[in-house]
C-alpha positions in Angstrom: 99.3 105.1 98.6 100.6 102.0 96.8 102.0 101.9 93.3 99.0 99.9 92.2 96.7 102.6 93.6 98.7 105.3 91.8 98.5 103.3 88.5 94.7 102.9 88.9 94.3 106.7 89.7 96.4 107.6 86.7 94.4 105.2 84.4 91.2 107.1 85.5 92.6 110.5 84.6 91.3 112.4 81.6 93.8 112.3 78.7 94.6 116.0 79.2 95.6 115.4 82.8 97.6 112.3 81.9 99.6 114.5 79.5 100.1 117.1 82.1 101.3 114.4 84.6 103.7 112.9 82.0 105.1 116.4 81.3 105.6 117.0 85.0 107.3 113.6 85.5 109.6 114.3 82.6 110.6 117.6 84.0 111.3 115.9 87.4 113.6 113.4 85.6 115.4 116.1 83.6 116.0 118.1 86.8 117.4 115.1 88.5 119.7 114.4 85.5 120.9 118.1 85.7 121.6 117.7 89.4 123.6 114.5 88.8 125.6 116.0 85.9 126.4 119.0 88.1 127.5 116.7 90.9 129.6 114.5 88.6 131.4 117.4 87.0 132.1 119.5 90.1 135.4 119.3 92.0 135.8 115.7 93.3 133.0 114.4 91.1 133.3 111.2 89.0 133.6 113.2 85.7 136.4 115.5 86.8 139.0 112.9 85.9 137.8 113.1 82.2 137.7 116.9 82.3 141.2 117.1 83.7 142.5 114.7 81.0 140.9 116.7 78.2 142.3 119.9 79.6 145.8 118.3 79.8 145.5 117.0 76.2 144.5 120.5 75.0 147.5 122.1 76.8 149.8 119.5 75.3 148.4 120.2 71.8 146.9 116.7 71.5 143.7 117.7 69.9 142.2 118.7 66.6 139.4 121.3 66.5 136.0 119.8 65.7 135.6 122.1 62.7 138.8 120.9 61.1 138.0 118.8 58.0 138.9 115.2 58.5 141.3 113.7 55.9 
């Protein structure tokens, strides 16, 4: 099925089914986002460098708790 055929089929759906489809597509996108975040922040992932830097800064006392009032 082509993209144009899909678009046409979607255009012909009742509003209730379009809403259900949009909800399903959004859930698919969110699941993919979750998988990517898990991959990025697992050992060897792209985000681990940031995690390790933050942990090192915390160990070195180079942080201020978020609930501390800013002056």
